[in-house]
C-alpha positions, 0 to 999 in steps of 0.5 A: 267914178260918179264925178267923172260921169257927171263931169263928162255929162256937163262937158257934153252939154257945154259942147252942144251949147257951144255948137249952137252958139257957134252955129248962130254966130257963123250964120250971122257972119255968113248972112252979111257976106254976099253969095253965102246961103245959110242953113248948111250943116257944120261938121263936128269932130271930137277927140281926146286932148292932153290933160284929160280934155276933149277936143272939138273941131268945128268946120263950116264947109261953106265959109271954109273955116275951121275952129278948134275948142278944148273942153275941160270935163271937170269944170265944163270950161270951153276954150277956143284954141284956134280958128283958120280959114282953109280956103287957100289951104285947099287950093294947094297941090302939095305941102310938107309932103314926102315922095312920091309927091302928087306931081311925081305920081302924075308924071309916072302915070303919064309915062306909061 
């Protein structure tokens, strides 16, 4: 039990460190792009992942980029799993949806 608590504490510390590093790196990249105003907040979400790991999702709403990290609480190892620019995703009206699709709902509402 004590080892689990220590592992969780170390994992939480590494998550905070990772957030600080990602924030600095994101700000440096952002400053090199015109039109970006640094200083915006990152959105972070944590959840349980496979093999007793924590998953950390970091979203930069200004750059419209999201990153997924896995943190091993036993070792404190932080692994980058995925990075995605979601700018174009957010422009889609529908993808992989099921009926009723947004355009079907719109047509139903316009007919009434």
